[in-house]
CHARMM internal coordinates of N, CA and C (Angstrom, degrees):
IC EDIT
DIST 1 N 1 CA 1.3264
DIST 1 CA 1 C 1.5856
ANGL 1 N 1 CA 1 C 106.05
DIST 1 C 2 N 1.3693
ANGL 1 CA 1 C 2 N 113.32
DIHE 1 N 1 CA 1 C 2 N 133.65
DIST 2 N 2 CA 1.5327
ANGL 1 C 2 N 2 CA 117.87
DIHE 1 CA 1 C 2 N 2 CA -176.10
DIST 2 CA 2 C 1.4802
ANGL 2 N 2 CA 2 C 107.96
DIHE 1 C 2 N 2 CA 2 C -80.32
DIST 2 C 3 N 1.3169
ANGL 2 CA 2 C 3 N 120.57
DIHE 2 N 2 CA 2 C 3 N 169.89
DIST 3 N 3 CA 1.4721
ANGL 2 C 3 N 3 CA 132.97
DIHE 2 CA 2 C 3 N 3 CA 176.91
DIST 3 CA 3 C 1.5852
ANGL 3 N 3 CA 3 C 110.58
DIHE 2 C 3 N 3 CA 3 C -52.34
DIST 3 C 4 N 1.3386
ANGL 3 CA 3 C 4 N 115.79
DIHE 3 N 3 CA 3 C 4 N -35.57
DIST 4 N 4 CA 1.4823
ANGL 3 C 4 N 4 CA 117.63
DIHE 3 CA 3 C 4 N 4 CA -173.40
DIST 4 CA 4 C 1.4830
ANGL 4 N 4 CA 4 C 113.83
DIHE 3 C 4 N 4 CA 4 C -86.09
DIST 4 C 5 N 1.2939
ANGL 4 CA 4 C 5 N 121.01
DIHE 4 N 4 CA 4 C 5 N -16.45
DIST 5 N 5 CA 1.4142
ANGL 4 C 5 N 5 CA 129.16
DIHE 4 CA 4 C 5 N 5 CA -178.33
DIST 5 CA 5 C 1.5112
ANGL 5 N 5 CA 5 C 110.77
DIHE 4 C 5 N 5 CA 5 C -64.79
DIST 5 C 6 N 1.2891
ANGL 5 CA 5 C 6 N 125.68
DIHE 5 N 5 CA 5 C 6 N 133.93
DIST 6 N 6 CA 1.3419
ANGL 5 C 6 N 6 CA 123.76
DIHE 5 CA 5 C 6 N 6 CA 175.28
DIST 6 CA 6 C 1.4272
ANGL 6 N 6 CA 6 C 114.07
DIHE 5 C 6 N 6 CA 6 C -76.81
DIST 6 C 7 N 1.3477
ANGL 6 CA 6 C 7 N 118.66
DIHE 6 N 6 CA 6 C 7 N 148.36
DIST 7 N 7 CA 1.4936
ANGL 6 C 7 N 7 CA 123.31
DIHE 6 CA 6 C 7 N 7 CA 177.55
DIST 7 CA 7 C 1.5221
ANGL 7 N 7 CA 7 C 108.98
DIHE 6 C 7 N 7 CA 7 C -54.26
DIST 7 C 8 N 1.3393
ANGL 7 CA 7 C 8 N 118.60
DIHE 7 N 7 CA 7 C 8 N 129.61
DIST 8 N 8 CA 1.5049
ANGL 7 C 8 N 8 CA 120.18
DIHE 7 CA 7 C 8 N 8 CA 177.72
DIST 8 CA 8 C 1.6401
ANGL 8 N 8 CA 8 C 104.67
DIHE 7 C 8 N 8 CA 8 C -61.95
DIST 8 C 9 N 1.3495
ANGL 8 CA 8 C 9 N 110.68
DIHE 8 N 8 CA 8 C 9 N 143.93
DIST 9 N 9 CA 1.5459
ANGL 8 C 9 N 9 CA 115.19
DIHE 8 CA 8 C 9 N 9 CA 175.13
DIST 9 CA 9 C 1.4230
ANGL 9 N 9 CA 9 C 111.31
DIHE 8 C 9 N 9 CA 9 C -68.93
DIST 9 C 10 N 1.2958
ANGL 9 CA 9 C 10 N 117.24
DIHE 9 N 9 CA 9 C 10 N 151.16
DIST 10 N 10 CA 1.5239
ANGL 9 C 10 N 10 CA 121.51
DIHE 9 CA 9 C 10 N 10 CA -178.39
DIST 10 CA 10 C 1.6016
ANGL 10 N 10 CA 10 C 105.08
DIHE 9 C 10 N 10 CA 10 C -153.99
DIST 10 C 11 N 1.2954
ANGL 10 CA 10 C 11 N 109.72
DIHE 10 N 10 CA 10 C 11 N 140.60
DIST 11 N 11 CA 1.4941
ANGL 10 C 11 N 11 CA 116.73
DIHE 10 CA 10 C 11 N 11 CA 173.55
DIST 11 CA 11 C 1.5338
ANGL 11 N 11 CA 11 C 112.32
DIHE 10 C 11 N 11 CA 11 C -90.39
DIST 11 C 12 N 1.2526
ANGL 11 CA 11 C 12 N 116.15
DIHE 11 N 11 CA 11 C 12 N 2.29
DIST 12 N 12 CA 1.4348
ANGL 11 C 12 N 12 CA 119.18
DIHE 11 CA 11 C 12 N 12 CA -176.10
DIST 12 CA 12 C 1.5173
ANGL 12 N 12 CA 12 C 112.77
DIHE 11 C 12 N 12 CA 12 C -54.15
DIST 12 C 13 N 1.4045
ANGL 12 CA 12 C 13 N 114.92
DIHE 12 N 12 CA 12 C 13 N 130.10
DIST 13 N 13 CA 1.5453
ANGL 12 C 13 N 13 CA 116.42
DIHE 12 CA 12 C 13 N 13 CA 176.96
DIST 13 CA 13 C 1.5446
ANGL 13 N 13 CA 13 C 108.36
DIHE 12 C 13 N 13 CA 13 C -113.57
DIST 13 C 14 N 1.3177
ANGL 13 CA 13 C 14 N 118.21
DIHE 13 N 13 CA 13 C 14 N 18.68
DIST 14 N 14 CA 1.4591
ANGL 13 C 14 N 14 CA 118.03
DIHE 13 CA 13 C 14 N 14 CA 178.06
DIST 14 CA 14 C 1.4181
ANGL 14 N 14 CA 14 C 115.27
DIHE 13 C 14 N 14 CA 14 C 64.05
DIST 14 C 15 N 1.3421
ANGL 14 CA 14 C 15 N 119.21
DIHE 14 N 14 CA 14 C 15 N 17.87
DIST 15 N 15 CA 1.4357
ANGL 14 C 15 N 15 CA 125.67
DIHE 14 CA 14 C 15 N 15 CA 177.57
DIST 15 CA 15 C 1.5533
ANGL 15 N 15 CA 15 C 106.92
DIHE 14 C 15 N 15 CA 15 C -120.63
DIST 15 C 16 N 1.4022
ANGL 15 CA 15 C 16 N 114.70
DIHE 15 N 15 CA 15 C 16 N 75.35
DIST 16 N 16 CA 1.3939
ANGL 15 C 16 N 16 CA 123.72
DIHE 15 CA 15 C 16 N 16 CA -165.59
DIST 16 CA 16 C 1.6355
ANGL 16 N 16 CA 16 C 109.66
DIHE 15 C 16 N 16 CA 16 C -93.06
DIST 16 C 17 N 1.2937
ANGL 16 CA 16 C 17 N 111.62
DIHE 16 N 16 CA 16 C 17 N 87.58
DIST 17 N 17 CA 1.4831
ANGL 16 C 17 N 17 CA 116.17
DIHE 16 CA 16 C 17 N 17 CA -178.74
DIST 17 CA 17 C 1.5658
ANGL 17 N 17 CA 17 C 105.11
DIHE 16 C 17 N 17 CA 17 C -131.47
DIST 17 C 18 N 1.3846
ANGL 17 CA 17 C 18 N 119.07
DIHE 17 N 17 CA 17 C 18 N 112.77
DIST 18 N 18 CA 1.4280
ANGL 17 C 18 N 18 CA 123.51
DIHE 17 CA 17 C 18 N 18 CA -175.72
DIST 18 CA 18 C 1.5408
ANGL 18 N 18 CA 18 C 103.16
DIHE 17 C 18 N 18 CA 18 C -88.75
DIST 18 C 19 N 1.3202
ANGL 18 CA 18 C 19 N 116.42
DIHE 18 N 18 CA 18 C 19 N 119.19
DIST 19 N 19 CA 1.4543
ANGL 18 C 19 N 19 CA 122.60
DIHE 18 CA 18 C 19 N 19 CA 177.54
DIST 19 CA 19 C 1.4546
ANGL 19 N 19 CA 19 C 111.78
DIHE 18 C 19 N 19 CA 19 C -74.63
DIST 19 C 20 N 1.2471
ANGL 19 CA 19 C 20 N 125.57
DIHE 19 N 19 CA 19 C 20 N 123.12
DIST 20 N 20 CA 1.3828
ANGL 19 C 20 N 20 CA 129.66
DIHE 19 CA 19 C 20 N 20 CA -176.11
DIST 20 CA 20 C 1.5808
ANGL 20 N 20 CA 20 C 111.64
DIHE 19 C 20 N 20 CA 20 C -66.94
DIST 20 C 21 N 1.2975
ANGL 20 CA 20 C 21 N 117.06
DIHE 20 N 20 CA 20 C 21 N -23.91
DIST 21 N 21 CA 1.5402
ANGL 20 C 21 N 21 CA 120.69
DIHE 20 CA 20 C 21 N 21 CA -170.36
DIST 21 CA 21 C 1.6187
ANGL 21 N 21 CA 21 C 98.29
DIHE 20 C 21 N 21 CA 21 C -93.35
DIST 21 C 22 N 1.2654
ANGL 21 CA 21 C 22 N 123.66
DIHE 21 N 21 CA 21 C 22 N -54.49
DIST 22 N 22 CA 1.4757
ANGL 21 C 22 N 22 CA 119.50
DIHE 21 CA 21 C 22 N 22 CA -171.01
DIST 22 CA 22 C 1.5353
ANGL 22 N 22 CA 22 C 111.41
DIHE 21 C 22 N 22 CA 22 C -84.27
DIST 22 C 23 N 1.4770
ANGL 22 CA 22 C 23 N 115.84
DIHE 22 N 22 CA 22 C 23 N -23.33
DIST 23 N 23 CA 1.4368
ANGL 22 C 23 N 23 CA 115.69
DIHE 22 CA 22 C 23 N 23 CA -173.09
DIST 23 CA 23 C 1.4839
ANGL 23 N 23 CA 23 C 115.61
DIHE 22 C 23 N 23 CA 23 C 77.72
DIST 23 C 24 N 1.3344
ANGL 23 CA 23 C 24 N 115.43
DIHE 23 N 23 CA 23 C 24 N 10.06
DIST 24 N 24 CA 1.4419
ANGL 23 C 24 N 24 CA 118.69
DIHE 23 CA 23 C 24 N 24 CA 178.30
DIST 24 CA 24 C 1.6011
ANGL 24 N 24 CA 24 C 114.68
DIHE 23 C 24 N 24 CA 24 C -106.79
DIST 24 C 25 N 1.2222
ANGL 24 CA 24 C 25 N 113.70
DIHE 24 N 24 CA 24 C 25 N 150.52
DIST 25 N 25 CA 1.4972
ANGL 24 C 25 N 25 CA 113.73
DIHE 24 CA 24 C 25 N 25 CA 165.58
DIST 25 CA 25 C 1.4533
ANGL 25 N 25 CA 25 C 112.79
DIHE 24 C 25 N 25 CA 25 C -71.85
DIST 25 C 26 N 1.3626
ANGL 25 CA 25 C 26 N 117.10
DIHE 25 N 25 CA 25 C 26 N 127.96
DIST 26 N 26 CA 1.4793
ANGL 25 C 26 N 26 CA 121.30
DIHE 25 CA 25 C 26 N 26 CA -175.06
DIST 26 CA 26 C 1.4856
ANGL 26 N 26 CA 26 C 114.38
DIHE 25 C 26 N 26 CA 26 C -67.38
DIST 26 C 27 N 1.3047
ANGL 26 CA 26 C 27 N 116.77
DIHE 26 N 26 CA 26 C 27 N -20.57
DIST 27 N 27 CA 1.4609
ANGL 26 C 27 N 27 CA 121.03
DIHE 26 CA 26 C 27 N 27 CA 179.02
DIST 27 CA 27 C 1.5005
ANGL 27 N 27 CA 27 C 114.26
DIHE 26 C 27 N 27 CA 27 C -84.47
DIST 27 C 28 N 1.4340
ANGL 27 CA 27 C 28 N 118.68
DIHE 27 N 27 CA 27 C 28 N -46.97
DIST 28 N 28 CA 1.4091
ANGL 27 C 28 N 28 CA 115.40
DIHE 27 CA 27 C 28 N 28 CA -177.45
DIST 28 CA 28 C 1.4676
ANGL 28 N 28 CA 28 C 113.38
DIHE 27 C 28 N 28 CA 28 C -120.54
DIST 28 C 29 N 1.2941
ANGL 28 CA 28 C 29 N 119.67
DIHE 28 N 28 CA 28 C 29 N -5.99
DIST 29 N 29 CA 1.4855
ANGL 28 C 29 N 29 CA 118.38
DIHE 28 CA 28 C 29 N 29 CA 174.47
DIST 29 CA 29 C 1.5777
ANGL 29 N 29 CA 29 C 118.32
DIHE 28 C 29 N 29 CA 29 C 90.39
DIST 29 C 30 N 1.3206
ANGL 29 CA 29 C 30 N 109.10
DIHE 29 N 29 CA 29 C 30 N -3.59
DIST 30 N 30 CA 1.4465
ANGL 29 C 30 N 30 CA 111.86
DIHE 29 CA 29 C 30 N 30 CA 178.62
DIST 30 CA 30 C 1.4727
ANGL 30 N 30 CA 30 C 112.95
DIHE 29 C 30 N 30 CA 30 C -77.36
DIST 30 C 31 N 1.3693
ANGL 30 CA 30 C 31 N 120.72
DIHE 30 N 30 CA 30 C 31 N 162.73
DIST 31 N 31 CA 1.4881
ANGL 30 C 31 N 31 CA 124.42
DIHE 30 CA 30 C 31 N 31 CA 173.00
DIST 31 CA 31 C 1.4679
ANGL 31 N 31 CA 31 C 106.37
DIHE 30 C 31 N 31 CA 31 C -90.66
DIST 31 C 32 N 1.3747
ANGL 31 CA 31 C 32 N 112.75
DIHE 31 N 31 CA 31 C 32 N 165.21
DIST 32 N 32 CA 1.4201
ANGL 31 C 32 N 32 CA 122.20
DIHE 31 CA 31 C 32 N 32 CA 177.29
DIST 32 CA 32 C 1.5235
ANGL 32 N 32 CA 32 C 111.14
DIHE 31 C 32 N 32 CA 32 C -52.11
DIST 32 C 33 N 1.2871
ANGL 32 CA 32 C 33 N 115.96
DIHE 32 N 32 CA 32 C 33 N -44.17
DIST 33 N 33 CA 1.5429
ANGL 32 C 33 N 33 CA 121.52
DIHE 32 CA 32 C 33 N 33 CA -177.16
DIST 33 CA 33 C 1.5351
ANGL 33 N 33 CA 33 C 106.40
DIHE 32 C 33 N 33 CA 33 C -66.34
DIST 33 C 34 N 1.3183
ANGL 33 CA 33 C 34 N 122.34
DIHE 33 N 33 CA 33 C 34 N -47.39
DIST 34 N 34 CA 1.3990
ANGL 33 C 34 N 34 CA 122.47
DIHE 33 CA 33 C 34 N 34 CA -179.75
DIST 34 CA 34 C 1.4900
ANGL 34 N 34 CA 34 C 113.33
DIHE 33 C 34 N 34 CA 34 C -58.67
DIST 34 C 35 N 1.2946
ANGL 34 CA 34 C 35 N 115.85
DIHE 34 N 34 CA 34 C 35 N -42.82
DIST 35 N 35 CA 1.5350
ANGL 34 C 35 N 35 CA 117.15
DIHE 34 CA 34 C 35 N 35 CA 175.08
DIST 35 CA 35 C 1.4928
ANGL 35 N 35 CA 35 C 114.50
DIHE 34 C 35 N 35 CA 35 C -66.07
DIST 35 C 36 N 1.2909
ANGL 35 CA 35 C 36 N 115.00
DIHE 35 N 35 CA 35 C 36 N -35.32
DIST 36 N 36 CA 1.5948
ANGL 35 C 36 N 36 CA 117.60
DIHE 35 CA 35 C 36 N 36 CA 176.09
DIST 36 CA 36 C 1.4493
ANGL 36 N 36 CA 36 C 110.57
DIHE 35 C 36 N 36 CA 36 C -66.71
DIST 36 C 37 N 1.3416
ANGL 36 CA 36 C 37 N 119.79
DIHE 36 N 36 CA 36 C 37 N -36.77
DIST 37 N 37 CA 1.4082
ANGL 36 C 37 N 37 CA 121.42
DIHE 36 CA 36 C 37 N 37 CA -171.69
DIST 37 CA 37 C 1.5814
ANGL 37 N 37 CA 37 C 112.19
DIHE 36 C 37 N 37 CA 37 C -93.66
DIST 37 C 38 N 1.3571
ANGL 37 CA 37 C 38 N 117.80
DIHE 37 N 37 CA 37 C 38 N -8.12
DIST 38 N 38 CA 1.4468
ANGL 37 C 38 N 38 CA 125.61
DIHE 37 CA 37 C 38 N 38 CA -165.14
DIST 38 CA 38 C 1.6474
ANGL 38 N 38 CA 38 C 104.92
DIHE 37 C 38 N 38 CA 38 C -50.53
DIST 38 C 39 N 1.1675
ANGL 38 CA 38 C 39 N 121.11
DIHE 38 N 38 CA 38 C 39 N -50.22
DIST 39 N 39 CA 1.5467
ANGL 38 C 39 N 39 CA 124.52
DIHE 38 CA 38 C 39 N 39 CA -179.60
DIST 39 CA 39 C 1.3658
ANGL 39 N 39 CA 39 C 111.61
DIHE 38 C 39 N 39 CA 39 C -60.93
DIST 39 C 40 N 1.2021
ANGL 39 CA 39 C 40 N 127.28
DIHE 39 N 39 CA 39 C 40 N -23.37
DIST 40 N 40 CA 1.5173
ANGL 39 C 40 N 40 CA 124.58
DIHE 39 CA 39 C 40 N 40 CA 176.95
DIST 40 CA 40 C 1.4564
ANGL 40 N 40 CA 40 C 114.49
DIHE 39 C 40 N 40 CA 40 C -94.78
DIST 40 C 41 N 1.3655
ANGL 40 CA 40 C 41 N 118.02
DIHE 40 N 40 CA 40 C 41 N -8.17
DIST 41 N 41 CA 1.4705
ANGL 40 C 41 N 41 CA 121.76
DIHE 40 CA 40 C 41 N 41 CA 178.87
DIST 41 CA 41 C 1.4761
ANGL 41 N 41 CA 41 C 112.49
DIHE 40 C 41 N 41 CA 41 C -72.81
DIST 41 C 42 N 1.3167
ANGL 41 CA 41 C 42 N 121.38
DIHE 41 N 41 CA 41 C 42 N 151.76
DIST 42 N 42 CA 1.4608
ANGL 41 C 42 N 42 CA 122.73
DIHE 41 CA 41 C 42 N 42 CA 176.10
DIST 42 CA 42 C 1.5140
ANGL 42 N 42 CA 42 C 104.16
DIHE 41 C 42 N 42 CA 42 C -80.74
DIST 42 C 43 N 1.3210
ANGL 42 CA 42 C 43 N 116.84
DIHE 42 N 42 CA 42 C 43 N 164.89
DIST 43 N 43 CA 1.4531
ANGL 42 C 43 N 43 CA 120.74
DIHE 42 CA 42 C 43 N 43 CA 176.20
DIST 43 CA 43 C 1.4856
ANGL 43 N 43 CA 43 C 114.89
DIHE 42 C 43 N 43 CA 43 C -58.12
DIST 43 C 44 N 1.3384
ANGL 43 CA 43 C 44 N 119.51
DIHE 43 N 43 CA 43 C 44 N -42.73
DIST 44 N 44 CA 1.3901
ANGL 43 C 44 N 44 CA 120.06
DIHE 43 CA 43 C 44 N 44 CA 174.24
DIST 44 CA 44 C 1.5552
ANGL 44 N 44 CA 44 C 116.48
DIHE 43 C 44 N 44 CA 44 C -59.88
DIST 44 C 45 N 1.3598
ANGL 44 CA 44 C 45 N 116.50
DIHE 44 N 44 CA 44 C 45 N -36.02
DIST 45 N 45 CA 1.3944
ANGL 44 C 45 N 45 CA 124.30
DIHE 44 CA 44 C 45 N 45 CA 176.83
DIST 45 CA 45 C 1.5460
ANGL 45 N 45 CA 45 C 110.38
DIHE 44 C 45 N 45 CA 45 C -63.75
DIST 45 C 46 N 1.3470
ANGL 45 CA 45 C 46 N 111.42
DIHE 45 N 45 CA 45 C 46 N -47.00
DIST 46 N 46 CA 1.5658
ANGL 45 C 46 N 46 CA 119.18
DIHE 45 CA 45 C 46 N 46 CA 176.44
DIST 46 CA 46 C 1.5390
ANGL 46 N 46 CA 46 C 110.35
DIHE 45 C 46 N 46 CA 46 C -53.66
DIST 46 C 47 N 1.2519
ANGL 46 CA 46 C 47 N 110.97
DIHE 46 N 46 CA 46 C 47 N -53.87
DIST 47 N 47 CA 1.5054
ANGL 46 C 47 N 47 CA 120.15
DIHE 46 CA 46 C 47 N 47 CA -177.53
DIST 47 CA 47 C 1.5607
ANGL 47 N 47 CA 47 C 112.42
DIHE 46 C 47 N 47 CA 47 C -55.62
DIST 47 C 48 N 1.4466
ANGL 47 CA 47 C 48 N 111.65
DIHE 47 N 47 CA 47 C 48 N -41.03
DIST 48 N 48 CA 1.4877
ANGL 47 C 48 N 48 CA 115.55
DIHE 47 CA 47 C 48 N 48 CA 179.35
DIST 48 CA 48 C 1.5916
ANGL 48 N 48 CA 48 C 108.85
DIHE 47 C 48 N 48 CA 48 C -66.64
DIST 48 C 49 N 1.2822
ANGL 48 CA 48 C 49 N 116.07
DIHE 48 N 48 CA 48 C 49 N -40.95
DIST 49 N 49 CA 1.5257
ANGL 48 C 49 N 49 CA 114.66
DIHE 48 CA 48 C 49 N 49 CA 177.04
DIST 49 CA 49 C 1.5167
ANGL 49 N 49 CA 49 C 112.85
DIHE 48 C 49 N 49 CA 49 C -61.62
DIST 49 C 50 N 1.3271
ANGL 49 CA 49 C 50 N 113.17
DIHE 49 N 49 CA 49 C 50 N -45.53
DIST 50 N 50 CA 1.4214
ANGL 49 C 50 N 50 CA 121.02
DIHE 49 CA 49 C 50 N 50 CA -173.06
DIST 50 CA 50 C 1.5166
ANGL 50 N 50 CA 50 C 111.19
DIHE 49 C 50 N 50 CA 50 C -62.12
DIST 50 C 51 N 1.3100
ANGL 50 CA 50 C 51 N 116.84
DIHE 50 N 50 CA 50 C 51 N -31.29
DIST 51 N 51 CA 1.4224
ANGL 50 C 51 N 51 CA 125.73
DIHE 50 CA 50 C 51 N 51 CA 177.79
DIST 51 CA 51 C 1.4691
ANGL 51 N 51 CA 51 C 112.27
DIHE 50 C 51 N 51 CA 51 C -62.85
DIST 51 C 52 N 1.3780
ANGL 51 CA 51 C 52 N 117.79
DIHE 51 N 51 CA 51 C 52 N -25.97
DIST 52 N 52 CA 1.4561
ANGL 51 C 52 N 52 CA 120.92
DIHE 51 CA 51 C 52 N 52 CA 176.30
DIST 52 CA 52 C 1.4954
ANGL 52 N 52 CA 52 C 116.79
DIHE 51 C 52 N 52 CA 52 C -94.38
DIST 52 C 53 N 1.2585
ANGL 52 CA 52 C 53 N 117.37
DIHE 52 N 52 CA 52 C 53 N -0.63
DIST 53 N 53 CA 1.5556
ANGL 52 C 53 N 53 CA 116.85
DIHE 52 CA 52 C 53 N 53 CA -165.75
DIST 53 CA 53 C 1.6049
ANGL 53 N 53 CA 53 C 109.09
DIHE 52 C 53 N 53 CA 53 C -75.98
DIST 53 C 54 N 1.2507
ANGL 53 CA 53 C 54 N 115.32
DIHE 53 N 53 CA 53 C 54 N -40.76
DIST 54 N 54 CA 1.4763
ANGL 53 C 54 N 54 CA 113.86
DIHE 53 CA 53 C 54 N 54 CA -175.41
DIST 54 CA 54 C 1.4625
ANGL 54 N 54 CA 54 C 112.07
DIHE 53 C 54 N 54 CA 54 C -65.90
DIST 54 C 55 N 1.3279
ANGL 54 CA 54 C 55 N 116.11
DIHE 54 N 54 CA 54 C 55 N -39.42
DIST 55 N 55 CA 1.4879
ANGL 54 C 55 N 55 CA 118.47
DIHE 54 CA 54 C 55 N 55 CA 177.83
DIST 55 CA 55 C 1.5738
ANGL 55 N 55 CA 55 C 111.21
DIHE 54 C 55 N 55 CA 55 C -67.62
DIST 55 C 56 N 1.3162
ANGL 55 CA 55 C 56 N 115.14
DIHE 55 N 55 CA 55 C 56 N -37.56
DIST 56 N 56 CA 1.4795
ANGL 55 C 56 N 56 CA 120.52
DIHE 55 CA 55 C 56 N 56 CA 177.81
DIST 56 CA 56 C 1.6320
ANGL 56 N 56 CA 56 C 107.44
DIHE 55 C 56 N 56 CA 56 C -56.61
DIST 56 C 57 N 1.3850
ANGL 56 CA 56 C 57 N 113.14
DIHE 56 N 56 CA 56 C 57 N -54.64
DIST 57 N 57 CA 1.4344
ANGL 56 C 57 N 57 CA 119.21
DIHE 56 CA 56 C 57 N 57 CA -177.58
DIST 57 CA 57 C 1.4606
ANGL 57 N 57 CA 57 C 112.58
DIHE 56 C 57 N 57 CA 57 C -60.28
DIST 57 C 58 N 1.3359
ANGL 57 CA 57 C 58 N 120.78
DIHE 57 N 57 CA 57 C 58 N -41.23
DIST 58 N 58 CA 1.3729
ANGL 57 C 58 N 58 CA 127.50
DIHE 57 CA 57 C 58 N 58 CA 176.34
DIST 58 CA 58 C 1.5270
ANGL 58 N 58 CA 58 C 108.77
DIHE 57 C 58 N 58 CA 58 C -59.37
DIST 58 C 59 N 1.2178
ANGL 58 CA 58 C 59 N 121.15
DIHE 58 N 58 CA 58 C 59 N -47.53
DIST 59 N 59 CA 1.4330
ANGL 58 C 59 N 59 CA 124.65
DIHE 58 CA 58 C 59 N 59 CA -179.97
DIST 59 CA 59 C 1.4916
ANGL 59 N 59 CA 59 C 115.12
DIHE 58 C 59 N 59 CA 59 C -66.21
DIST 59 C 60 N 1.3381
ANGL 59 CA 59 C 60 N 110.44
DIHE 59 N 59 CA 59 C 60 N -39.82
DIST 60 N 60 CA 1.5628
ANGL 59 C 60 N 60 CA 116.15
DIHE 59 CA 59 C 60 N 60 CA 177.44
DIST 60 CA 60 C 1.4942
ANGL 60 N 60 CA 60 C 115.43
DIHE 59 C 60 N 60 CA 60 C -69.84
DIST 60 C 61 N 1.4413
ANGL 60 CA 60 C 61 N 113.09
DIHE 60 N 60 CA 60 C 61 N -43.40
DIST 61 N 61 CA 1.3950
ANGL 60 C 61 N 61 CA 118.03
DIHE 60 CA 60 C 61 N 61 CA -170.80
DIST 61 CA 61 C 1.6413
ANGL 61 N 61 CA 61 C 107.32
DIHE 60 C 61 N 61 CA 61 C -130.84
DIST 61 C 62 N 1.2797
ANGL 61 CA 61 C 62 N 118.92
DIHE 61 N 61 CA 61 C 62 N 68.95
DIST 62 N 62 CA 1.4585
ANGL 61 C 62 N 62 CA 124.04
DIHE 61 CA 61 C 62 N 62 CA -172.85
DIST 62 CA 62 C 1.5890
ANGL 62 N 62 CA 62 C 108.79
DIHE 61 C 62 N 62 CA 62 C -56.23
DIST 62 C 63 N 1.2039
ANGL 62 CA 62 C 63 N 119.43
DIHE 62 N 62 CA 62 C 63 N -37.87
DIST 63 N 63 CA 1.4926
ANGL 62 C 63 N 63 CA 120.83
DIHE 62 CA 62 C 63 N 63 CA -175.85
DIST 63 CA 63 C 1.5421
ANGL 63 N 63 CA 63 C 111.97
DIHE 62 C 63 N 63 CA 63 C -69.98
DIST 63 C 64 N 1.3025
ANGL 63 CA 63 C 64 N 114.05
DIHE 63 N 63 CA 63 C 64 N -24.07
DIST 64 N 64 CA 1.5380
ANGL 63 C 64 N 64 CA 116.97
DIHE 63 CA 63 C 64 N 64 CA -174.94
DIST 64 CA 64 C 1.3968
ANGL 64 N 64 CA 64 C 114.19
DIHE 63 C 64 N 64 CA 64 C -96.13
DIST 64 C 65 N 1.3764
ANGL 64 CA 64 C 65 N 121.06
DIHE 64 N 64 CA 64 C 65 N -30.21
DIST 65 N 65 CA 1.4311
ANGL 64 C 65 N 65 CA 126.56
DIHE 64 CA 64 C 65 N 65 CA -173.21
DIST 65 CA 65 C 1.5675
ANGL 65 N 65 CA 65 C 113.30
DIHE 64 C 65 N 65 CA 65 C -103.92
DIST 65 C 66 N 1.3090
ANGL 65 CA 65 C 66 N 119.46
DIHE 65 N 65 CA 65 C 66 N 101.42
DIST 66 N 66 CA 1.4350
ANGL 65 C 66 N 66 CA 116.30
DIHE 65 CA 65 C 66 N 66 CA -178.58
DIST 66 CA 66 C 1.4721
ANGL 66 N 66 CA 66 C 116.84
DIHE 65 C 66 N 66 CA 66 C -63.21
DIST 66 C 67 N 1.3267
ANGL 66 CA 66 C 67 N 117.86
DIHE 66 N 66 CA 66 C 67 N 149.65
DIST 67 N 67 CA 1.4747
ANGL 66 C 67 N 67 CA 119.97
DIHE 66 CA 66 C 67 N 67 CA -177.65
DIST 67 CA 67 C 1.5248
ANGL 67 N 67 CA 67 C 105.42
DIHE 66 C 67 N 67 CA 67 C -74.85
DIST 67 C 68 N 1.3059
ANGL 67 CA 67 C 68 N 118.15
DIHE 67 N 67 CA 67 C 68 N 153.56
DIST 68 N 68 CA 1.4809
ANGL 67 C 68 N 68 CA 128.31
DIHE 67 CA 67 C 68 N 68 CA -179.31
DIST 68 CA 68 C 1.5728
ANGL 68 N 68 CA 68 C 106.48
DIHE 67 C 68 N 68 CA 68 C -59.31
DIST 68 C 69 N 1.3314
ANGL 68 CA 68 C 69 N 111.17
DIHE 68 N 68 CA 68 C 69 N 141.53
DIST 69 N 69 CA 1.4636
ANGL 68 C 69 N 69 CA 117.32
DIHE 68 CA 68 C 69 N 69 CA 174.86
DIST 69 CA 69 C 1.4758
ANGL 69 N 69 CA 69 C 114.04
DIHE 68 C 69 N 69 CA 69 C -60.82
DIST 69 C 70 N 1.2241
ANGL 69 CA 69 C 70 N 121.80
DIHE 69 N 69 CA 69 C 70 N 141.00
DIST 70 N 70 CA 1.4948
ANGL 69 C 70 N 70 CA 123.41
DIHE 69 CA 69 C 70 N 70 CA 176.01
DIST 70 CA 70 C 1.4839
ANGL 70 N 70 CA 70 C 113.58
DIHE 69 C 70 N 70 CA 70 C -70.86
DIST 70 C 71 N 1.3392
ANGL 70 CA 70 C 71 N 122.53
DIHE 70 N 70 CA 70 C 71 N 144.16
DIST 71 N 71 CA 1.5048
ANGL 70 C 71 N 71 CA 121.29
DIHE 70 CA 70 C 71 N 71 CA -176.25
DIST 71 CA 71 C 1.5151
ANGL 71 N 71 CA 71 C 110.58
DIHE 70 C 71 N 71 CA 71 C -69.18
END
COOR INIT
IC SEED 1 N 1 CA 1 C
IC BUILD
């Protein structure tokens, strides 16, 4: 990556624990494959994955992830 390229977006929270049951990282909600491929994904592909992460974490760990506030 050259000096003018923006840093790729990432949902990483530095809490990298892969749950054996759900297959998700408990910190960010990505799968092992998504984490491994992250650097080769385009920015639109990264954003598409990131758009699903909150719902994934909420479904996998309902007691830990609060529902979004109502408007």
